[in-house]
N, C-alpha and C positions, 0 to 999 in steps of 0.2 A: 328453300336453300338460301344460306349466307352468302353474300358476296362476298370478293377479297378483301372491298372496302371496310367492310362489315367487321370479317374479322379481324382485320390489321388495327382497327378501334377497340376490340373486346382485347386485345391484346395487349395493346396501349393501356388500358382500364386497369387491365388484373396485373402489370408491369411498368409503374409510374415511371416516366422519363425524369424525373425529379423529384426529392427529398425533401427541397422545401428548406436546405440549410444549405450559406451562403458559400460560394465557390472558395472566397478565402477572408479573411478576419481586419486583415490590414495592409496597408500597400507595401508592405516589403513582401510579404509570403506572396501575394497575386504576382507582382515582378517576377519573383522566383519562380513558380508556378508558368506564368506563360515564359519565360525563357526557356527553361525545360524543356515546357512539350514542343515550343517552338524550334530550339535546336537538336530535337531529337528529329522532327518532322523531317527538317532539312537534312539532315543526316541520312535517314531513309527515304526521301523520298523518290530515289530511282529504284526502289524495290517495291513493285506492284502486291507484293503478295507480307506485306508488313503494315499494320495497323496500331495509328498511333491514337491517344486521346485524352485528353484534360476530363479533370470532372463528372466522367460518365458513370452512369450506372450500370453494375455487373451484376448481374444474377446468375449464377453457377448452377441451379437445380430450378427446373421444369415444374413447376405446379406450385412452388412458394415462393414469394414476394417479399415474405422476411428478411429471410437470406439475401444478403443486397451489400456492397460497398460501392463508393466512389472514387476511388483511388484519384490524387492530385493528378499524375497524370501514368500512362498505360499504355507498352506496349506487347502486343501479339502478333508473334514470327506463325506463318501461315495460313494470314487472312488476308484479304482484299483490303485497300484503302476504299473510304468514302464514307457515306453520310450514314450515322446511326443513332437513335434517340433513347436506346441503351443498350449495353454489349447481355444480347439473350446466347449463354454458353453451348444451349442445344441448340442453337440454329446456326453455329459458327464453330462445326463440325467437334464440338465438344472439346474445344482449346481454350482453356485458360489461359488469359495474361501469363506474359512470363518473368516481363521485369516491371516492377511498380513503386511510382515515388511520393513519397510522405513529406508535406513542406509541415513542420510545427507550428502551430500558431500559443497566443496566448488563452485561446480558449477550449484549447486540446488536451483531454482530463490523463495520465496514467491509466486508470478503467478503461478506457475509449483506447489507446494508443494498443494495448494488451488486449483488445477485443479482437482490433484490427488484424494485429499478428498473427494472432489464432487464428482467423479468416484464409489470410495469406498463407500460411503455413497448411491448412487442411485443406485446400482447394489449390494448390498446385503452383503457386507462383513460384519461380527460379530465382529470382534476385530481388530485394527488396529493400531501397533506400530509403531511410528518412533523416530528416537535415531540420535541424534547430539553429535557427537564422539568429536568434534571443541571446542563445551560449554560443554561440557558432560550433556548435558539434553533429558530428555524422556519424550515424551508425548503421550497419550495411550487415546482411544474412543473405547466406549464401545458402541453396536447397544441397543438403548430403546425405549418404545414406537415409535419403525418403522424408528427409525435414529439412525445416530451415534451420542452419545454425548462425549464429553469433560472427563477423568476423573481429576477431581479437585488434587484427592490426589494419587499418582503414588510410594510412599514409600513400600516398599516389597509388590507390588501388585505381586498376582498369577490373571495365565489366567484362567476363567473359562473353557474355553475346554480344552486345555493342563495340566493344575496345574502346569505349572511351573511358577518360581519366580521370579521379578526382582529385582534388589539391586543396586541403582545406592554407587559407593566409591566414596572418591574425586580424581580419578582419568577416571573411563570407568564405564562401565555397565555392570554387571555381572549376569547370567541366570542360575539358580539353578533348576533340574530337581525337579518330584515328591519325590525321594530319597536322596532328599539332595548334591547331586556330583553335580559340577558344568558345565555347555558348557564349552568344551575346544576345543582349535585350534589343528591343525593335528598335529602339532610340539607337544605339549605339552601330546595330546594321544599316540603317538610314545615315549614319553618320558617315561612317567609312565608303558606303558608295555616293555620296554627296564626295567626299574628298578623291573619289579616285574617278569622278566626271571632270573637276575642277583641273585636276593633274590631267587628264585629257583631252580638255580644251587649252591648256596652256602648252601643251604637245603641237596642239595643232596649231595654234597660233606661232609658234616657233618656225615650222614649219612653211608657214602662208613667210613669212617674213626672208625666209630664205630662197624664196620664188619656187616653191613646192605647192600644190595641191595637195590636199590630205585627203579630198574625199577621191582621191582619181584611183 
């Protein structure tokens, strides 16, 4: 009789957790992927039944390890948070990722991205976002009448599922949370936290000058 560990190892061998491809081809693509994945994780942190992942292999069909893709970021409603080596859909109540993001890199070909669009269409993605940072172009597909259909007007587009808003400036893509705050990189978040800490310390110092103990 095979042990649980042995079965898990066998599964990992059948469904590899890496496709041997880099997460990003350059620093800009990497920063955008991390910012989007981190922003979505933060937005959905209080909902235990939404899983967010970046560069994770998704296998939709049990028994076929050739049918797979690793979206730059994916969001799955109805599945718990937690570690996964790969997203094996049949182990996830057969729930497909509803939302995927791709950040185009110079190495991506038209044929490759056409195959990805076909994959997302076939396997049930509801919202597909493709951003080309080199040309500052955003393409969006939304599921309607059973298939993904390209959105003609993406200006100030709001995600039906997430409520986030997409804004193209002259230079880049900005994503806004439903509360109006923009998605930020780790450095930007850290800078704002440090500014808040400094403001709080100045306030405490003023209170001490007035004879008030801020710790009481």
